[in-house]
C-alpha positions as CSV (number, residue, x, y, z in Angstrom):
1,M,9.7,83.7,4.1
2,T,8.2,83.3,0.7
3,A,4.5,82.9,0.2
4,K,5.0,79.2,-0.9
5,R,7.0,78.4,2.2
6,Q,4.5,80.1,4.4
7,K,1.7,78.0,2.8
8,N,3.6,74.7,3.4
9,A,4.4,75.6,6.9
10,K,0.8,76.4,7.6
11,N,-0.3,73.1,6.1
12,A,2.2,71.2,8.2
13,S,1.1,72.8,11.4
14,S,-2.6,72.5,10.6
15,P,-4.8,69.7,12.1
16,K,-5.3,68.4,8.5
17,G,-1.5,68.1,8.0
18,N,-1.1,66.3,11.4
19,S,-3.8,63.9,10.4
20,G,-2.1,63.0,7.2
21,R,1.2,62.2,9.0
22,R,-0.6,60.0,11.6
23,Q,-2.4,58.1,8.8
24,R,0.9,57.5,7.0
25,A,2.4,56.3,10.2
26,R,-0.4,53.9,10.8
27,L,-0.2,52.5,7.3
28,G,3.6,52.0,7.8
29,A,3.0,50.2,11.1
30,I,0.4,47.9,9.5
31,F,2.7,47.1,6.6
32,C,5.5,46.2,9.0
33,L,3.2,44.1,11.1
34,T,2.0,42.3,8.0
35,L,5.5,41.4,7.0
36,T,6.3,40.2,10.5
37,L,3.3,37.9,10.5
38,A,4.1,36.6,7.1
39,F,7.6,35.6,8.0
40,A,6.5,34.2,11.3
41,G,3.9,32.1,9.4
42,R,6.7,30.7,7.2
43,S,9.0,29.8,10.1
44,E,6.1,28.1,11.9
45,A,4.8,26.1,8.9
46,A,3.6,22.6,9.6
47,D,6.2,19.9,9.2
48,K,5.8,18.0,6.0
49,L,5.9,14.2,5.8
50,R,5.4,12.4,2.5
51,L,3.7,9.1,2.8
52,G,3.6,6.3,0.3
53,V,0.3,4.4,0.7
54,Q,-1.6,1.6,-1.0
55,K,-5.1,2.8,-1.6
56,T,-6.8,-0.3,-0.3
57,G,-4.6,-1.0,2.7
58,T,-5.2,-0.4,6.4
59,F,-2.8,2.5,6.4
60,A,-5.3,4.3,4.1
61,W,-8.0,3.6,6.7
62,E,-6.0,5.2,9.4
63,L,-5.1,8.2,7.3
64,A,-8.8,8.8,6.6
65,V,-9.4,8.9,10.3
66,I,-6.5,11.3,10.8
67,K,-7.8,13.7,8.1
68,A,-11.4,13.5,9.3
69,S,-10.5,14.2,12.9
70,K,-7.9,16.8,11.9
71,L,-5.3,15.0,14.0
72,D,-2.6,16.1,11.5
73,A,-3.4,19.8,11.9
74,K,-3.5,19.4,15.7
75,A,0.0,17.8,15.6
76,D,1.2,20.6,13.3
77,L,1.9,18.1,10.5
78,D,1.4,18.4,6.7
79,L,0.9,14.8,5.5
80,V,1.3,14.5,1.8
81,V,-0.1,11.2,0.6
82,T,1.0,9.4,-2.6
83,E,-1.1,6.4,-3.6
84,L,0.9,3.4,-4.8
85,A,-0.1,0.3,-6.6
86,S,1.9,-2.3,-4.6
87,T,4.5,-2.9,-1.9
88,E,7.2,-3.1,-4.6
89,A,6.1,0.3,-5.9
90,A,6.4,1.7,-2.4
91,K,9.9,0.4,-2.0
92,I,11.0,2.0,-5.3
93,A,9.4,5.3,-4.3
94,L,11.2,5.3,-1.0
95,M,14.6,4.4,-2.5
96,G,14.1,7.0,-5.2
97,G,13.3,9.7,-2.6
98,A,9.8,10.3,-3.9
99,V,8.3,9.6,-0.4
100,D,9.5,9.7,3.1
101,I,7.6,6.8,4.8
102,I,6.2,3.5,3.5
103,L,5.0,0.3,5.0
104,S,7.3,-2.7,4.6
105,D,8.8,-5.5,6.6
106,W,11.9,-5.5,8.9
107,L,13.6,-8.3,6.9
108,W,13.7,-6.1,3.8
109,V,15.0,-3.2,5.9
110,A,17.8,-5.5,7.3
111,R,18.7,-6.6,3.8
112,E,18.8,-3.1,2.5
113,R,21.0,-2.0,5.4
114,G,23.4,-4.7,4.4
115,L,23.6,-3.0,0.9
116,A,24.6,0.3,2.5
117,S,21.1,1.9,2.9
118,N,20.1,3.6,6.2
119,F,16.5,2.6,6.4
120,V,14.9,1.9,9.8
121,F,11.8,0.1,10.9
122,Q,9.1,1.1,13.3
123,P,6.4,-1.5,14.2
124,Y,3.0,-1.0,12.6
125,S,1.0,-4.2,12.9
126,T,1.4,-7.7,14.3
127,A,-1.5,-9.0,12.2
128,V,-0.3,-12.1,10.2
129,G,-1.8,-14.7,8.1
130,A,-2.7,-18.4,8.6
131,L,-2.9,-21.7,6.9
132,M,-6.6,-22.3,6.1
133,V,-8.5,-25.5,5.2
134,P,-12.2,-26.1,4.5
135,A,-14.3,-26.8,7.5
136,D,-15.0,-30.4,6.5
137,S,-11.4,-31.1,5.4
138,P,-9.9,-34.4,6.6
139,I,-6.7,-32.5,7.3
140,Q,-6.4,-32.1,11.0
141,T,-2.7,-31.7,11.5
142,L,0.2,-30.4,9.5
143,D,1.3,-33.9,8.8
144,G,-2.0,-34.3,6.9
145,L,-0.7,-31.9,4.2
146,K,1.4,-34.6,2.7
147,G,0.4,-35.1,-1.0
148,K,-2.0,-32.2,-0.8
149,T,-2.1,-29.0,-2.9
150,I,-1.2,-25.8,-0.9
151,G,-1.6,-22.3,-2.2
152,V,1.0,-19.9,-0.9
153,A,0.4,-16.2,-1.2
154,G,3.6,-14.6,-2.5
155,G,6.7,-16.4,-3.8
156,P,9.1,-19.1,-2.6
157,I,10.8,-16.7,-0.2
158,D,7.6,-15.4,1.4
159,K,8.4,-15.0,5.1
160,S,5.2,-16.8,6.3
161,W,5.9,-19.8,4.0
162,L,9.6,-20.0,5.2
163,L,8.6,-19.8,8.8
164,L,6.0,-22.5,8.3
165,R,8.6,-24.7,6.5
166,A,11.1,-24.2,9.2
167,Y,8.6,-25.2,11.9
168,T,7.5,-28.4,10.2
169,Q,11.0,-29.4,9.4
170,R,11.7,-29.6,13.2
171,D,9.2,-32.5,13.1
172,G,10.7,-34.1,10.0
173,L,8.1,-32.7,7.6
174,D,9.5,-30.9,4.5
175,L,6.4,-29.3,3.0
176,K,8.4,-28.2,-0.1
177,A,9.1,-31.8,-1.0
178,S,6.0,-33.6,0.3
179,A,3.2,-31.3,-0.8
180,N,2.2,-29.8,-4.2
181,V,2.9,-26.1,-3.6
182,V,1.3,-23.4,-5.8
183,F,2.5,-19.8,-5.5
184,G,0.4,-16.9,-6.5
185,A,-1.3,-13.5,-5.8
186,P,-3.3,-13.5,-2.6
187,A,-6.6,-12.6,-4.2
188,L,-6.2,-15.4,-6.9
189,L,-5.4,-18.1,-4.3
190,Y,-8.2,-16.9,-2.1
191,A,-10.6,-17.4,-5.0
192,K,-9.2,-20.8,-5.8
193,T,-9.5,-21.9,-2.2
194,A,-13.1,-20.6,-1.9
195,N,-14.0,-22.5,-5.1
196,G,-12.5,-25.8,-3.7
197,E,-9.5,-25.9,-6.1
198,L,-6.9,-26.0,-3.3
199,D,-6.6,-28.3,-0.2
200,A,-5.1,-25.6,1.9
201,N,-4.2,-21.9,1.6
202,L,-1.5,-19.9,3.4
203,N,-2.6,-16.3,2.9
204,F,-2.5,-12.8,4.3
205,W,-4.6,-11.9,7.3
206,N,-7.3,-10.0,5.5
207,Y,-7.9,-12.9,3.1
208,V,-7.8,-15.3,6.0
209,V,-10.7,-13.3,7.5
210,S,-12.7,-13.7,4.4
211,L,-12.1,-17.4,4.4
212,E,-13.1,-17.7,8.1
213,A,-16.3,-15.8,7.4
214,R,-17.1,-18.5,4.8
215,G,-16.6,-21.3,7.3
216,F,-13.0,-22.2,6.6
217,R,-10.9,-23.1,9.7
218,R,-7.3,-22.4,10.7
219,L,-4.9,-25.3,10.6
220,I,-2.3,-23.0,12.2
221,G,-1.7,-19.3,12.4
222,I,1.7,-17.8,11.6
223,D,1.5,-16.0,15.0
224,E,1.5,-19.5,16.6
225,V,4.4,-20.6,14.3
226,E,6.4,-17.5,15.4
227,R,5.9,-18.4,19.1
228,R,6.8,-22.0,18.6
229,L,10.0,-20.9,16.9
230,G,11.0,-18.7,19.8
231,A,9.2,-15.4,19.7
232,K,8.1,-14.2,23.1
233,G,5.1,-12.3,22.0
234,P,3.2,-10.8,19.0
235,L,5.8,-9.7,16.4
236,A,5.2,-6.9,14.0
237,M,6.4,-8.1,10.6
238,V,5.1,-4.9,8.9
239,G,6.2,-1.5,10.0
240,Y,6.8,2.1,9.0
241,V,10.0,2.3,7.0
242,F,12.0,5.5,6.5
243,D,15.6,6.7,6.3
244,E,17.7,7.6,9.3
245,S,18.3,11.1,7.8
246,L,14.6,11.8,8.2
247,A,14.8,10.9,11.9
248,K,17.7,13.3,12.3
249,S,16.0,16.2,10.5
250,H,12.4,15.6,11.5
251,G,12.7,13.5,14.7
252,A,10.1,15.6,16.6
253,A,7.7,15.4,13.6
254,L,8.1,11.6,13.4
255,D,7.2,11.3,17.1
256,R,4.1,13.4,16.6
257,F,3.2,11.3,13.5
258,F,3.5,8.0,15.4
259,K,1.4,9.5,18.2
260,I,-1.5,10.5,16.0
261,A,-1.2,7.3,14.0
262,H,-1.8,5.3,17.2
263,E,-4.7,7.6,18.1
264,A,-6.2,6.8,14.7
265,K,-5.8,3.1,15.5
266,E,-7.6,3.5,18.8
267,E,-10.4,5.5,17.2
268,L,-10.9,2.7,14.6
269,A,-10.9,0.2,17.5
270,R,-14.0,1.9,19.1
271,S,-15.8,3.5,16.1
272,D,-18.7,1.7,14.6
273,A,-19.2,4.4,12.0
274,D,-15.7,4.1,10.7
275,W,-16.1,0.4,10.2
276,T,-19.4,0.9,8.3
277,R,-17.5,3.2,6.0
278,I,-14.6,0.6,5.7
279,G,-17.1,-2.2,4.9
280,K,-18.4,-0.2,2.0
281,E,-14.9,0.5,0.7
282,I,-13.7,-3.1,0.8
283,G,-17.1,-4.5,-0.3
284,V,-17.9,-6.4,2.9
285,T,-21.7,-6.4,3.5
286,D,-21.9,-9.3,6.0
287,P,-21.9,-7.9,9.6
288,K,-20.2,-11.0,10.9
289,E,-17.4,-10.8,8.4
290,L,-16.9,-7.1,9.1
291,A,-16.8,-7.7,12.8
292,L,-14.1,-10.3,12.2
293,Y,-12.1,-7.8,10.2
294,R,-12.3,-5.4,13.0
295,K,-11.3,-8.0,15.6
296,R,-8.2,-9.1,13.7
297,Y,-7.3,-5.5,13.0
298,V,-7.5,-4.5,16.6
299,E,-5.5,-7.6,17.7
300,G,-2.8,-6.5,15.4
301,I,-2.2,-3.1,17.1
302,P,1.4,-3.3,18.6
303,T,1.6,-2.9,22.3
304,R,5.1,-4.3,23.2
305,P,8.3,-2.2,23.7
306,V,10.3,-1.8,20.6
307,E,13.3,-3.6,22.2
308,D,11.2,-6.7,22.7
309,E,10.1,-6.7,19.1
310,A,13.7,-6.3,18.0
311,A,14.8,-9.2,20.2
312,D,12.2,-11.5,18.7
313,A,13.0,-10.4,15.2
314,A,16.7,-11.2,15.8
315,A,15.8,-14.7,17.0
316,L,13.6,-15.4,13.9
317,Y,16.2,-13.9,11.6
318,H,18.5,-16.8,12.2
319,I,15.8,-19.2,11.2
320,L,14.9,-17.3,8.1
321,R,18.5,-17.0,7.1
322,D,19.1,-20.7,7.4
323,I,16.1,-21.7,5.3
324,G,15.9,-18.7,2.9
325,G,19.6,-18.2,2.4
326,P,21.3,-15.1,0.8
327,E,18.4,-14.7,-1.6
328,L,16.2,-13.7,1.3
329,V,18.6,-12.0,3.8
330,G,21.7,-11.1,1.8
331,A,25.1,-11.8,3.2
332,A,24.5,-10.8,6.9
333,N,24.5,-13.6,9.5
334,E,22.9,-11.4,12.1
335,L,20.0,-9.0,12.1
336,N,21.5,-5.5,11.5
337,P,21.5,-3.8,15.0
338,G,20.2,-0.6,13.4
339,T,17.2,-2.2,11.8
340,F,14.6,-1.1,14.4
341,Y,14.1,2.6,15.0
342,K,15.5,3.6,18.4
343,G,14.1,7.1,18.6
344,A,11.8,6.0,21.4
345,E,13.7,3.1,22.9
346,N,11.8,0.8,25.3
347,Q,8.5,2.5,24.6
348,T,5.3,1.0,23.2
349,P,4.0,2.7,20.0
350,A,1.3,4.3,22.2
351,E,4.0,6.0,24.3
352,H,5.8,7.8,21.4
């Protein structure tokens, strides 16, 4: 054996040589373990859901609770929020694939399904508006609206307006013909009503709360109109809207999202601190008005099975179709059977 080979053999058999091999083996094991954990982390990444949200809406309140309580992390969800300026912007974002979930109404979903989309609806809130008059108004019944000026939030095919028209027509009163109807943005009509420029105002629930806090009274609520037209219980006109393909690819994630969204609603129902924060966000300083906001919000949390909601929606669809025509519902004579999400059939939102 040459001197060089003898030296290498000696080093290999020495304690120092053995230590080097063991160190290299440990480093190799650590490297392999690091790769394993890295790939495991990728395969177990949180499910991403992209939400289109109006900054000042109740959906934003609930998402704030979800983030603060880390409900999304506990549910292994990555909620990516895009703030949108209006409900129309939300629809465009959903149709364009920029977001996965928005809030909209089941009537729009049904119309879109008639145009070959695959959107579905999951109840979000049963809170609806009301027809308001001043406390000292001589108007005591709907018949008293004849010749009066009514501000209607939205446009001529606003669902609350059409339901109210359909109800009064059963008693021979055509509000469209017998009253002076003014359509406009909810905030503008609220201001005109508060200033005494309108005899009555049909507005969304949050503006109704503000009017109630200022002493205005309900002539009739749209929830009462719905019941008198055949609904068996509180009907969610607004809900989560998403594509069926999302349900197929992320069904388990959707179920977890609905669960934590309901948990956020329950937390808002019992949390004084959250409502103090919300009051500052929406500029409500009067404790009585804020308590009324809270009351109406809690009353709007859906509790009925989805099948019951769908049945009531189908009944009201016929009424809306007859009075609103194709401009409102499209060509379909019946509510599209796939409109309501059936991923958790016959369950309340709390049971998802």
